[in-house]
N, CA, C and O atoms as a GROMACS GRO file, in nm:
protein
  620
    1MET      N    1  10.092  11.048   8.994
    1MET     CA    2  10.049  11.187   9.032
    1MET      C    3   9.954  11.132   9.148
    1MET      O    4   9.998  11.132   9.262
    2PRO      N    5   9.801  11.077   9.118
    2PRO     CA    6   9.755  10.994   9.270
    2PRO      C    7   9.846  10.916   9.312
    2PRO      O    8   9.918  10.840   9.248
    3ARG      N    9   9.841  10.940   9.448
    3ARG     CA   10   9.929  10.804   9.525
    3ARG      C   11   9.850  10.751   9.633
    3ARG      O   12   9.844  10.821   9.734
    4TRP      N   13   9.782  10.629   9.632
    4TRP     CA   14   9.712  10.563   9.749
    4TRP      C   15   9.805  10.486   9.832
    4TRP      O   16   9.863  10.391   9.779
    5THR      N   17   9.824  10.512   9.938
    5THR     CA   18   9.897  10.418  10.046
    5THR      C   19   9.829  10.356  10.112
    5THR      O   20   9.731  10.419  10.152
    6PHE      N   21   9.835  10.221  10.156
    6PHE     CA   22   9.735  10.143  10.255
    6PHE      C   23   9.840  10.122  10.346
    6PHE      O   24   9.960  10.114  10.318
    7GLU      N   25   9.781  10.110  10.472
    7GLU     CA   26   9.865  10.088  10.565
    7GLU      C   27   9.774   9.970  10.656
    7GLU      O   28   9.672  10.006  10.715
    8LEU      N   29   9.822   9.822  10.663
    8LEU     CA   30   9.744   9.746  10.716
    8LEU      C   31   9.825   9.614  10.792
    8LEU      O   32   9.947   9.621  10.804
    9THR      N   33   9.767   9.521  10.833
    9THR     CA   34   9.842   9.396  10.901
    9THR      C   35   9.845   9.299  10.824
    9THR      O   36   9.749   9.283  10.748
   10PRO      N   37   9.937   9.223  10.822
   10PRO     CA   38   9.956   9.126  10.700
   10PRO      C   39   9.807   9.020  10.716
   10PRO      O   40   9.741   8.985  10.813
   11ASP      N   41   9.798   8.993  10.571
   11ASP     CA   42   9.654   8.894  10.525
   11ASP      C   43   9.532   8.958  10.557
   11ASP      O   44   9.428   8.894  10.567
   12THR      N   45   9.541   9.105  10.578
   12THR     CA   46   9.392   9.182  10.619
   12THR      C   47   9.339   9.153  10.473
   12THR      O   48   9.219   9.133  10.456
   13LEU      N   49   9.418   9.150  10.379
   13LEU     CA   50   9.400   9.168  10.221
   13LEU      C   51   9.430   9.033  10.152
   13LEU      O   52   9.528   8.987  10.211
   14SER      N   53   9.396   8.961  10.066
   14SER     CA   54   9.470   8.883   9.976
   14SER      C   55   9.507   8.942   9.818
   14SER      O   56   9.445   9.036   9.769
   15LYS      N   57   9.599   8.883   9.761
   15LYS     CA   58   9.650   8.936   9.650
   15LYS      C   59   9.539   8.970   9.581
   15LYS      O   60   9.561   9.083   9.537
   16VAL      N   61   9.406   8.925   9.538
   16VAL     CA   62   9.312   8.919   9.450
   16VAL      C   63   9.256   9.024   9.490
   16VAL      O   64   9.229   9.107   9.403
   17GLU      N   65   9.228   9.049   9.606
   17GLU     CA   66   9.179   9.189   9.660
   17GLU      C   67   9.275   9.300   9.638
   17GLU      O   68   9.221   9.404   9.600
   18LYS      N   69   9.411   9.304   9.654
   18LYS     CA   70   9.488   9.429   9.659
   18LYS      C   71   9.461   9.447   9.473
   18LYS      O   72   9.441   9.556   9.420
   19ASP      N   73   9.464   9.336   9.409
   19ASP     CA   74   9.482   9.328   9.272
   19ASP      C   75   9.336   9.429   9.225
   19ASP      O   76   9.348   9.536   9.165
   20THR      N   77   9.233   9.385   9.256
   20THR     CA   78   9.112   9.456   9.260
   20THR      C   79   9.096   9.579   9.287
   20THR      O   80   9.034   9.662   9.220
   21LEU      N   81   9.152   9.595   9.390
   21LEU     CA   82   9.120   9.747   9.440
   21LEU      C   83   9.232   9.856   9.378
   21LEU      O   84   9.206   9.976   9.375
   22ALA      N   85   9.354   9.804   9.330
   22ALA     CA   86   9.458   9.856   9.251
   22ALA      C   87   9.405   9.890   9.104
   22ALA      O   88   9.440   9.989   9.039
   23GLN      N   89   9.312   9.788   9.060
   23GLN     CA   90   9.259   9.823   8.924
   23GLN      C   91   9.175   9.895   8.920
   23GLN      O   92   9.167   9.975   8.827
   24ALA      N   93   9.064   9.889   9.041
   24ALA     CA   94   8.977  10.016   9.048
   24ALA      C   95   9.014  10.175   9.056
   24ALA      O   96   8.965  10.275   9.004
   25ILE      N   97   9.122  10.152   9.145
   25ILE     CA   98   9.162  10.296   9.178
   25ILE      C   99   9.239  10.372   9.035
   25ILE      O  100   9.246  10.489   8.997
   26THR      N  101   9.286  10.255   8.987
   26THR     CA  102   9.337  10.341   8.881
   26THR      C  103   9.261  10.363   8.747
   26THR      O  104   9.300  10.444   8.664
   27ASP      N  105   9.128  10.272   8.729
   27ASP     CA  106   9.064  10.303   8.617
   27ASP      C  107   8.940  10.441   8.674
   27ASP      O  108   8.891  10.521   8.594
   28ASN      N  109   8.911  10.443   8.819
   28ASN     CA  110   8.886  10.583   8.834
   28ASN      C  111   8.972  10.696   8.815
   28ASN      O  112   8.928  10.806   8.847
   29TYR      N  113   9.051  10.688   8.783
   29TYR     CA  114   9.164  10.824   8.750
   29TYR      C  115   9.169  10.837   8.594
   29TYR      O  116   9.152  10.947   8.541
   30VAL      N  117   9.193  10.724   8.521
   30VAL     CA  118   9.194  10.725   8.372
   30VAL      C  119   9.076  10.796   8.319
   30VAL      O  120   9.077  10.892   8.243
   31LYS      N  121   8.933  10.712   8.390
   31LYS     CA  122   8.804  10.764   8.320
   31LYS      C  123   8.830  10.947   8.343
   31LYS      O  124   8.766  11.025   8.273
   32HIS      N  125   8.899  10.983   8.414
   32HIS     CA  126   8.924  11.158   8.430
   32HIS      C  127   9.036  11.195   8.371
   32HIS      O  128   9.098  11.298   8.400
   33GLY      N  129   9.069  11.106   8.278
   33GLY     CA  130   9.203  11.180   8.170
   33GLY      C  131   9.324  11.155   8.255
   33GLY      O  132   9.410  11.230   8.210
   34ILE      N  133   9.358  11.106   8.328
   34ILE     CA  134   9.456  11.057   8.400
   34ILE      C  135   9.550  10.957   8.349
   34ILE      O  136   9.500  10.847   8.374
   35PRO      N  137   9.681  10.941   8.279
   35PRO     CA  138   9.743  10.850   8.233
   35PRO      C  139   9.780  10.720   8.348
   35PRO      O  140   9.843  10.744   8.451
   36ALA      N  141   9.727  10.572   8.313
   36ALA     CA  142   9.739  10.473   8.434
   36ALA      C  143   9.869  10.480   8.479
   36ALA      O  144   9.883  10.463   8.600
   37PHE      N  145  10.011  10.509   8.383
   37PHE     CA  146  10.121  10.477   8.474
   37PHE      C  147  10.142  10.612   8.583
   37PHE      O  148  10.232  10.613   8.668
   38LEU      N  149  10.063  10.701   8.570
   38LEU     CA  150  10.070  10.797   8.690
   38LEU      C  151   9.983  10.758   8.790
   38LEU      O  152   9.968  10.843   8.877
   39VAL      N  153   9.920  10.652   8.806
   39VAL     CA  154   9.861  10.600   8.931
   39VAL      C  155   9.962  10.506   8.981
   39VAL      O  156  10.033  10.428   8.918
   40ASN      N  157   9.951  10.536   9.144
   40ASN     CA  158  10.045  10.461   9.232
   40ASN      C  159   9.971  10.404   9.340
   40ASN      O  160   9.902  10.474   9.413
   41VAL      N  161   9.982  10.279   9.354
   41VAL     CA  162   9.900  10.204   9.468
   41VAL      C  163  10.016  10.141   9.574
   41VAL      O  164  10.117  10.102   9.517
   42PHE      N  165  10.015  10.130   9.692
   42PHE     CA  166  10.092  10.080   9.759
   42PHE      C  167   9.996  10.033   9.897
   42PHE      O  168   9.899  10.086   9.950
   43PHE      N  169  10.081   9.898   9.928
   43PHE     CA  170  10.022   9.805  10.053
   43PHE      C  171  10.115   9.823  10.132
   43PHE      O  172  10.219   9.822  10.066
   44HIS      N  173  10.138   9.841  10.247
   44HIS     CA  174  10.225   9.838  10.331
   44HIS      C  175  10.185   9.777  10.468
   44HIS      O  176  10.129   9.829  10.564
   45GLU      N  177  10.234   9.640  10.443
   45GLU     CA  178  10.174   9.528  10.553
   45GLU      C  179  10.307   9.568  10.681
   45GLU      O  180  10.430   9.577  10.680
   46ASN      N  181  10.203   9.582  10.774
   46ASN     CA  182  10.279   9.608  10.929
   46ASN      C  183  10.274   9.485  11.019
   46ASN      O  184  10.174   9.437  11.071
   47ARG      N  185  10.396   9.445  11.028
   47ARG     CA  186  10.377   9.317  11.131
   47ARG      C  187  10.293   9.358  11.254
   47ARG      O  188  10.290   9.473  11.298
   48ILE      N  189  10.217   9.241  11.310
   48ILE     CA  190  10.143   9.288  11.472
   48ILE      C  191  10.244   9.333  11.540
   48ILE      O  192  10.351   9.275  11.554
   49GLY      N  193  10.211   9.445  11.587
   49GLY     CA  194  10.277   9.530  11.689
   49GLY      C  195  10.355   9.647  11.668
   49GLY      O  196  10.412   9.720  11.749
   50THR      N  197  10.344   9.652  11.537
   50THR     CA  198  10.397   9.790  11.451
   50THR      C  199  10.284   9.889  11.404
   50THR      O  200  10.307   9.993  11.342
   51PHE      N  201  10.178   9.851  11.435
   51PHE     CA  202  10.069   9.934  11.378
   51PHE      C  203   9.975   9.916  11.485
   51PHE      O  204   9.936   9.802  11.514
   52TYR      N  205   9.936  10.016  11.545
   52TYR     CA  206   9.841  10.069  11.636
   52TYR      C  207   9.736  10.147  11.617
   52TYR      O  208   9.763  10.257  11.570
   53SER      N  209   9.598  10.120  11.644
   53SER     CA  210   9.509  10.222  11.625
   53SER      C  211   9.430  10.190  11.749
   53SER      O  212   9.390  10.077  11.778
   54GLY      N  213   9.403  10.336  11.845
   54GLY     CA  214   9.343  10.332  11.944
   54GLY      C  215   9.417  10.222  12.078
   54GLY      O  216   9.369  10.146  12.162
   55GLY      N  217   9.564  10.267  12.035
   55GLY     CA  218   9.663  10.210  12.146
   55GLY      C  219   9.658  10.067  12.139
   55GLY      O  220   9.717  10.017  12.235
   56GLN      N  221   9.600   9.969  12.044
   56GLN     CA  222   9.633   9.843  12.046
   56GLN      C  223   9.652   9.782  11.894
   56GLN      O  224   9.598   9.836  11.798
   57THR      N  225   9.712   9.693  11.886
   57THR     CA  226   9.737   9.646  11.722
   57THR      C  227   9.601   9.590  11.675
   57THR      O  228   9.545   9.492  11.726
   58PRO      N  229   9.556   9.663  11.572
   58PRO     CA  230   9.411   9.611  11.505
   58PRO      C  231   9.410   9.478  11.444
   58PRO      O  232   9.517   9.447  11.391
   59PRO      N  233   9.324   9.399  11.438
   59PRO     CA  234   9.334   9.280  11.373
   59PRO      C  235   9.277   9.313  11.240
   59PRO      O  236   9.301   9.236  11.146
   60ASN      N  237   9.194   9.433  11.219
   60ASN     CA  238   9.094   9.443  11.099
   60ASN      C  239   9.096   9.599  11.061
   60ASN      O  240   9.003   9.670  11.023
   61THR      N  241   9.215   9.628  11.081
   61THR     CA  242   9.194   9.808  11.034
   61THR      C  243   9.280   9.815  10.928
   61THR      O  244   9.382   9.746  10.922
   62VAL      N  245   9.235   9.918  10.820
   62VAL     CA  246   9.317   9.948  10.687
   62VAL      C  247   9.314  10.108  10.722
   62VAL      O  248   9.209  10.167  10.747
   63PHE      N  249   9.424  10.162  10.720
   63PHE     CA  250   9.434  10.319  10.689
   63PHE      C  251   9.495  10.345  10.580
   63PHE      O  252   9.586  10.273  10.541
   64PHE      N  253   9.444  10.482  10.496
   64PHE     CA  254   9.514  10.491  10.366
   64PHE      C  255   9.485  10.625  10.360
   64PHE      O  256   9.387  10.687  10.400
   65VAL      N  257   9.612  10.669  10.290
   65VAL     CA  258   9.626  10.816  10.234
   65VAL      C  259   9.607  10.817  10.090
   65VAL      O  260   9.651  10.733  10.012
   66LEU      N  261   9.544  10.909  10.065
   66LEU     CA  262   9.522  10.972   9.878
   66LEU      C  263   9.609  11.103   9.885
   66LEU      O  264   9.566  11.210   9.929
   67ASP      N  265   9.729  11.082   9.839
   67ASP     CA  266   9.806  11.200   9.754
   67ASP      C  267   9.776  11.249   9.654
   67ASP      O  268   9.793  11.172   9.559
   68HIS      N  269   9.726  11.373   9.620
   68HIS     CA  270   9.730  11.422   9.478
   68HIS      C  271   9.810  11.545   9.440
   68HIS      O  272   9.817  11.655   9.496
   69ALA      N  273   9.867  11.500   9.330
   69ALA     CA  274  10.025  11.594   9.343
   69ALA      C  275   9.990  11.728   9.218
   69ALA      O  276  10.070  11.818   9.192
   70ALA      N  277   9.874  11.716   9.163
   70ALA     CA  278   9.859  11.813   9.038
   70ALA      C  279   9.739  11.855   9.021
   70ALA      O  280   9.719  11.938   8.932
   71ARG      N  281   9.630  11.806   9.104
   71ARG     CA  282   9.492  11.841   9.072
   71ARG      C  283   9.441  11.879   9.199
   71ARG      O  284   9.487  11.828   9.301
   72SER      N  285   9.338  11.973   9.202
   72SER     CA  286   9.248  12.004   9.372
   72SER      C  287   9.123  11.974   9.298
   72SER      O  288   9.107  11.960   9.176
   73PHE      N  289   9.038  11.966   9.395
   73PHE     CA  290   8.896  11.978   9.381
   73PHE      C  291   8.855  12.106   9.338
   73PHE      O  292   8.880  12.197   9.417
   74PRO      N  293   8.790  12.139   9.220
   74PRO     CA  294   8.754  12.272   9.200
   74PRO      C  295   8.630  12.319   9.258
   74PRO      O  296   8.592  12.436   9.249
   75ASN      N  297   8.554  12.208   9.328
   75ASN     CA  298   8.444  12.291   9.433
   75ASN      C  299   8.402  12.179   9.524
   75ASN      O  300   8.479  12.083   9.532
   76GLU      N  301   8.314  12.178   9.579
   76GLU     CA  302   8.259  12.096   9.703
   76GLU      C  303   8.180  11.959   9.603
   76GLU      O  304   8.195  11.837   9.610
   77THR      N  305   8.103  12.035   9.523
   77THR     CA  306   8.047  11.900   9.445
   77THR      C  307   8.107  11.807   9.408
   77THR      O  308   8.074  11.689   9.419
   78VAL      N  309   8.235  11.869   9.340
   78VAL     CA  310   8.344  11.720   9.266
   78VAL      C  311   8.398  11.657   9.411
   78VAL      O  312   8.395  11.534   9.419
   79ARG      N  313   8.442  11.724   9.512
   79ARG     CA  314   8.473  11.672   9.606
   79ARG      C  315   8.420  11.568   9.655
   79ARG      O  316   8.467  11.454   9.651
   80LEU      N  317   8.309  11.604   9.707
   80LEU     CA  318   8.201  11.502   9.742
   80LEU      C  319   8.162  11.388   9.666
   80LEU      O  320   8.112  11.292   9.724
   81ALA      N  321   8.183  11.388   9.509
   81ALA     CA  322   8.156  11.272   9.425
   81ALA      C  323   8.271  11.205   9.415
   81ALA      O  324   8.271  11.092   9.368
   82PHE      N  325   8.405  11.274   9.465
   82PHE     CA  326   8.550  11.207   9.463
   82PHE      C  327   8.536  11.123   9.568
   82PHE      O  328   8.583  11.010   9.554
   83ILE      N  329   8.475  11.153   9.682
   83ILE     CA  330   8.477  11.071   9.815
   83ILE      C  331   8.412  10.968   9.807
   83ILE      O  332   8.450  10.863   9.858
   84ASP      N  333   8.272  10.986   9.724
   84ASP     CA  334   8.168  10.872   9.678
   84ASP      C  335   8.226  10.776   9.601
   84ASP      O  336   8.179  10.662   9.604
   85SER      N  337   8.317  10.803   9.535
   85SER     CA  338   8.398  10.701   9.434
   85SER      C  339   8.478  10.634   9.512
   85SER      O  340   8.467  10.513   9.492
   86VAL      N  341   8.573  10.666   9.613
   86VAL     CA  342   8.658  10.604   9.668
   86VAL      C  343   8.571  10.537   9.785
   86VAL      O  344   8.617  10.432   9.828
   87ASN      N  345   8.487  10.570   9.825
   87ASN     CA  346   8.404  10.451   9.931
   87ASN      C  347   8.348  10.340   9.830
   87ASN      O  348   8.336  10.222   9.863
   88ALA      N  349   8.313  10.392   9.700
   88ALA     CA  350   8.259  10.274   9.615
   88ALA      C  351   8.366  10.182   9.580
   88ALA      O  352   8.335  10.065   9.558
   89ILE      N  353   8.502  10.221   9.569
   89ILE     CA  354   8.599  10.152   9.563
   89ILE      C  355   8.653  10.048   9.654
   89ILE      O  356   8.695   9.937   9.622
   90VAL      N  357   8.645  10.099   9.768
   90VAL     CA  358   8.704  10.015   9.903
   90VAL      C  359   8.598   9.975   9.960
   90VAL      O  360   8.628   9.894  10.048
   91GLY      N  361   8.498   9.991   9.955
   91GLY     CA  362   8.354   9.967  10.047
   91GLY      C  363   8.340   9.814  10.037
   91GLY      O  364   8.352   9.736  10.132
   92PRO      N  365   8.309   9.775   9.889
   92PRO     CA  366   8.279   9.655   9.875
   92PRO      C  367   8.369   9.543   9.914
   92PRO      O  368   8.328   9.436   9.958
   93ILE      N  369   8.477   9.569   9.898
   93ILE     CA  370   8.571   9.478   9.948
   93ILE      C  371   8.612   9.483  10.127
   93ILE      O  372   8.625   9.386  10.201
   94LEU      N  373   8.624   9.625  10.162
   94LEU     CA  374   8.682   9.593  10.302
   94LEU      C  375   8.539   9.584  10.409
   94LEU      O  376   8.542   9.556  10.529
   95GLY      N  377   8.412   9.617  10.321
   95GLY     CA  378   8.311   9.626  10.442
   95GLY      C  379   8.254   9.484  10.476
   95GLY      O  380   8.197   9.459  10.582
   96PRO      N  381   8.281   9.372  10.349
   96PRO     CA  382   8.186   9.266  10.411
   96PRO      C  383   8.310   9.181  10.515
   96PRO      O  384   8.275   9.092  10.592
   97LYS      N  385   8.424   9.218  10.504
   97LYS     CA  386   8.531   9.190  10.580
   97LYS      C  387   8.508   9.201  10.713
   97LYS      O  388   8.525   9.106  10.789
   98GLY      N  389   8.460   9.338  10.758
   98GLY     CA  390   8.448   9.386  10.879
   98GLY      C  391   8.583   9.450  10.919
   98GLY      O  392   8.640   9.434  11.027
   99VAL      N  393   8.629   9.531  10.806
   99VAL     CA  394   8.731   9.609  10.849
   99VAL      C  395   8.703   9.761  10.847
   99VAL      O  396   8.659   9.829  10.755
  100LYS      N  397   8.745   9.800  10.987
  100LYS     CA  398   8.744   9.943  10.977
  100LYS      C  399   8.858  10.012  10.897
  100LYS      O  400   8.977   9.982  10.907
  101TRP      N  401   8.812  10.100  10.824
  101TRP     CA  402   8.898  10.184  10.741
  101TRP      C  403   8.854  10.337  10.760
  101TRP      O  404   8.749  10.396  10.784
  102GLU      N  405   9.023  10.381  10.729
  102GLU     CA  406   8.983  10.545  10.768
  102GLU      C  407   9.076  10.611  10.639
  102GLU      O  408   9.184  10.569  10.597
  103TYR      N  409   9.014  10.700  10.603
  103TYR     CA  410   9.136  10.751  10.502
  103TYR      C  411   9.148  10.924  10.509
  103TYR      O  412   9.068  10.986  10.578
  104ASN      N  413   9.244  10.987  10.439
  104ASN     CA  414   9.250  11.113  10.436
  104ASN      C  415   9.350  11.145  10.290
  104ASN      O  416   9.451  11.090  10.244
  105ILE      N  417   9.266  11.262  10.248
  105ILE     CA  418   9.338  11.298  10.084
  105ILE      C  419   9.396  11.423  10.100
  105ILE      O  420   9.331  11.522  10.135
  106TYR      N  421   9.521  11.425  10.075
  106TYR     CA  422   9.597  11.539  10.097
  106TYR      C  423   9.618  11.575   9.938
  106TYR      O  424   9.654  11.485   9.862
  107GLU      N  425   9.593  11.727   9.884
  107GLU     CA  426   9.630  11.783   9.794
  107GLU      C  427   9.770  11.865   9.808
  107GLU      O  428   9.796  11.937   9.904
  108HIS      N  429   9.842  11.846   9.716
  108HIS     CA  430   9.998  11.890   9.687
  108HIS      C  431   9.991  12.019   9.564
  108HIS      O  432   9.920  12.030   9.464
  109PRO      N  433  10.086  12.097   9.615
  109PRO     CA  434  10.105  12.193   9.483
  109PRO      C  435  10.156  12.139   9.360
  109PRO      O  436  10.254  12.064   9.353
  110PRO      N  437  10.084  12.181   9.260
  110PRO     CA  438  10.160  12.095   9.121
  110PRO      C  439  10.261  12.176   9.064
  110PRO      O  440  10.316  12.151   8.956
  111ASP      N  441  10.286  12.277   9.138
  111ASP     CA  442  10.414  12.320   9.091
  111ASP      C  443  10.566  12.247   9.144
  111ASP      O  444  10.681  12.286   9.123
  112ASN      N  445  10.525  12.145   9.208
  112ASN     CA  446  10.650  12.080   9.294
  112ASN      C  447  10.620  11.930   9.194
  112ASN      O  448  10.722  11.860   9.195
  113TRP      N  449  10.535  11.884   9.133
  113TRP     CA  450  10.533  11.772   9.086
  113TRP      C  451  10.626  11.741   8.948
  113TRP      O  452  10.608  11.814   8.850
  114ARG      N  453  10.697  11.662   8.942
  114ARG     CA  454  10.770  11.636   8.820
  114ARG      C  455  10.759  11.474   8.782
  114ARG      O  456  10.728  11.393   8.870
  115VAL      N  457  10.785  11.436   8.654
  115VAL     CA  458  10.779  11.303   8.636
  115VAL      C  459  10.903  11.303   8.482
  115VAL      O  460  10.908  11.354   8.370
  116ASN      N  461  10.982  11.216   8.564
  116ASN     CA  462  11.108  11.224   8.499
  116ASN      C  463  11.171  11.362   8.480
  116ASN      O  464  11.218  11.392   8.370
  117GLY      N  465  11.175  11.442   8.576
  117GLY     CA  466  11.218  11.568   8.574
  117GLY      C  467  11.147  11.671   8.502
  117GLY      O  468  11.188  11.787   8.494
  118MET      N  469  11.051  11.632   8.454
  118MET     CA  470  10.951  11.729   8.361
  118MET      C  471  10.860  11.766   8.443
  118MET      O  472  10.827  11.699   8.541
  119ILE      N  473  10.804  11.886   8.407
  119ILE     CA  474  10.700  11.953   8.461
  119ILE      C  475  10.582  11.875   8.333
  119ILE      O  476  10.578  11.899   8.212
  120PRO      N  477  10.506  11.789   8.405
  120PRO     CA  478  10.420  11.726   8.320
  120PRO      C  479  10.320  11.827   8.255
  120PRO      O  480  10.283  11.925   8.319
  121PRO      N  481  10.267  11.800   8.106
  121PRO     CA  482  10.206  11.904   8.036
  121PRO      C  483  10.086  11.883   8.032
  121PRO      O  484  10.036  11.866   7.921
  122VAL      N  485   9.991  11.877   8.166
  122VAL     CA  486   9.881  11.895   8.199
  122VAL      C  487   9.799  11.972   8.125
  122VAL      O  488   9.705  11.916   8.070
  123GLN      N  489   9.814  12.100   8.110
  123GLN     CA  490   9.758  12.224   8.029
  123GLN      C  491   9.783  12.213   7.874
  123GLN      O  492   9.719  12.287   7.800
  124ASN      N  493   9.885  12.110   7.816
  124ASN     CA  494   9.888  12.108   7.680
  124ASN      C  495   9.831  11.992   7.604
  124ASN      O  496   9.900  11.898   7.564
  125LYS      N  497   9.679  12.006   7.582
  125LYS     CA  498   9.630  11.871   7.546
  125LYS      C  499   9.685  11.792   7.446
  125LYS      O  500   9.663  11.671   7.448
  126GLU      N  501   9.760  11.848   7.348
  126GLU     CA  502   9.826  11.767   7.248
  126GLU      C  503   9.934  11.664   7.304
  126GLU      O  504   9.940  11.544   7.280
  127ILE      N  505  10.014  11.739   7.381
  127ILE     CA  506  10.104  11.604   7.453
  127ILE      C  507  10.061  11.551   7.571
  127ILE      O  508  10.093  11.441   7.616
  128TRP      N  509   9.994  11.624   7.615
  128TRP     CA  510   9.893  11.504   7.728
  128TRP      C  511   9.854  11.386   7.694
  128TRP      O  512   9.870  11.280   7.754
  129LYS      N  513   9.782  11.415   7.561
  129LYS     CA  514   9.730  11.277   7.468
  129LYS      C  515   9.846  11.193   7.442
  129LYS      O  516   9.836  11.071   7.439
  130GLN      N  517   9.940  11.244   7.426
  130GLN     CA  518  10.054  11.142   7.380
  130GLN      C  519  10.092  11.051   7.497
  130GLN      O  520  10.130  10.935   7.483
  131TRP      N  521  10.076  11.123   7.628
  131TRP     CA  522  10.104  11.025   7.732
  131TRP      C  523  10.024  10.952   7.792
  131TRP      O  524  10.062  10.860   7.865
  132MET      N  525   9.862  10.989   7.765
  132MET     CA  526   9.759  10.885   7.790
  132MET      C  527   9.776  10.794   7.669
  132MET      O  528   9.777  10.674   7.697
  133ASP      N  529   9.790  10.827   7.539
  133ASP     CA  530   9.786  10.690   7.443
  133ASP      C  531   9.917  10.610   7.477
  133ASP      O  532   9.896  10.493   7.510
  134ARG      N  533  10.046  10.649   7.475
  134ARG     CA  534  10.157  10.575   7.529
  134ARG      C  535  10.176  10.506   7.646
  134ARG      O  536  10.256  10.416   7.674
  135ASN      N  537  10.047  10.587   7.744
  135ASN     CA  538  10.084  10.550   7.892
  135ASN      C  539  10.242  10.525   7.938
  135ASN      O  540  10.296  10.428   7.991
  136GLU      N  541  10.293  10.655   7.895
  136GLU     CA  542  10.414  10.667   7.967
  136GLU      C  543  10.433  10.835   7.906
  136GLU      O  544  10.387  10.906   7.816
  137ALA      N  545  10.528  10.843   8.017
  137ALA     CA  546  10.597  11.004   8.024
  137ALA      C  547  10.683  11.016   7.880
  137ALA      O  548  10.780  10.942   7.865
  138VAL      N  549  10.639  11.120   7.761
  138VAL     CA  550  10.703  11.150   7.668
  138VAL      C  551  10.808  11.269   7.650
  138VAL      O  552  10.758  11.381   7.647
  139ARG      N  553  10.899  11.263   7.641
  139ARG     CA  554  11.004  11.404   7.637
  139ARG      C  555  10.966  11.486   7.537
  139ARG      O  556  10.927  11.429   7.436
  140TYR      N  557  10.967  11.591   7.537
  140TYR     CA  558  10.910  11.699   7.440
  140TYR      C  559  10.960  11.832   7.448
  140TYR      O  560  11.004  11.879   7.554
  141GLY      N  561  10.955  11.884   7.361
  141GLY     CA  562  11.011  12.075   7.320
  141GLY      C  563  11.098  12.113   7.434
  141GLY      O  564  11.195  12.040   7.450
  142GLU      N  565  11.085  12.201   7.506
  142GLU     CA  566  11.179  12.283   7.569
  142GLU      C  567  11.236  12.206   7.682
  142GLU      O  568  11.340  12.236   7.740
  143TYR      N  569  11.155  12.096   7.713
  143TYR     CA  570  11.202  12.016   7.838
  143TYR      C  571  11.373  11.958   7.795
  143TYR      O  572  11.471  11.948   7.868
  144LEU      N  573  11.362  11.933   7.674
  144LEU     CA  574  11.481  11.869   7.630
  144LEU      C  575  11.611  11.943   7.627
  144LEU      O  576  11.716  11.878   7.621
  145ALA      N  577  11.616  12.102   7.632
  145ALA     CA  578  11.709  12.191   7.683
  145ALA      C  579  11.748  12.183   7.810
  145ALA      O  580  11.669  12.156   7.900
  146GLU      N  581  11.890  12.208   7.832
  146GLU     CA  582  11.936  12.208   7.954
  146GLU      C  583  11.863  12.308   8.095
  146GLU      O  584  11.847  12.429   8.083
  147GLY      N  585  11.839  12.258   8.177
  147GLY     CA  586  11.804  12.345   8.281
  147GLY      C  587  11.610  12.416   8.282
  147GLY      O  588  11.548  12.498   8.349
  148ALA      N  589  11.577  12.309   8.150
  148ALA     CA  590  11.435  12.373   8.126
  148ALA      C  591  11.332  12.341   8.227
  148ALA      O  592  11.232  12.413   8.230
  149GLY      N  593  11.340  12.263   8.292
  149GLY     CA  594  11.285  12.202   8.408
  149GLY      C  595  11.317  12.304   8.550
  149GLY      O  596  11.248  12.280   8.650
  150ARG      N  597  11.381  12.375   8.555
  150ARG     CA  598  11.421  12.481   8.680
  150ARG      C  599  11.384  12.565   8.638
  150ARG      O  600  11.355  12.648   8.725
  151GLN      N  601  11.354  12.613   8.489
  151GLN     CA  602  11.307  12.744   8.473
  151GLN      C  603  11.146  12.743   8.523
  151GLN      O  604  11.104  12.857   8.506
  152GLY      N  605  11.057  12.670   8.568
  152GLY     CA  606  10.938  12.695   8.596
  152GLY      C  607  10.846  12.724   8.464
  152GLY      O  608  10.743  12.790   8.474
  153LEU      N  609  10.887  12.674   8.344
  153LEU     CA  610  10.816  12.691   8.208
  153LEU      C  611  10.684  12.683   8.232
  153LEU      O  612  10.646  12.603   8.318
  154LYS      N  613  10.594  12.759   8.164
  154LYS     CA  614  10.443  12.726   8.147
  154LYS      C  615  10.398  12.659   8.040
  154LYS      O  616  10.475  12.665   7.944
  155LEU      N  617  10.292  12.593   8.023
  155LEU     CA  618  10.267  12.537   7.897
  155LEU      C  619  10.125  12.585   7.829
  155LEU      O  620  10.092  12.543   7.718
   0.00000   0.00000   0.00000
């Protein structure tokens, strides 16, 4: 559901720093009830001369996008708290390195989100708990029937 995509030049971040970011990002969503297997983090390293900021190839710049496929911020307080959590995750790694970092957060309609062809059971607490406990998508109920995912079933 959440996908973070980092665009950076090679060697801006070490493997340990990428591992640290990916784990902190995942932990941030898990504490809000999202299964770890749904949190995706990508690091796209762009060769010098293929990534520009201000018309120049930046040696120390990271741009990243956060895509949220199923949830939106219910109010301004929650949105600002989430932005604070993003800054708390990336700031300690990027700040001391003198990296310029910039990001956007996009919220996509939940009706378009599928996992293994299923509408995720976000509203069904019992099945969602199975997804959390097993850390994987669990097939269930009417979704086993032919075409159920296309019918826009409500949970």
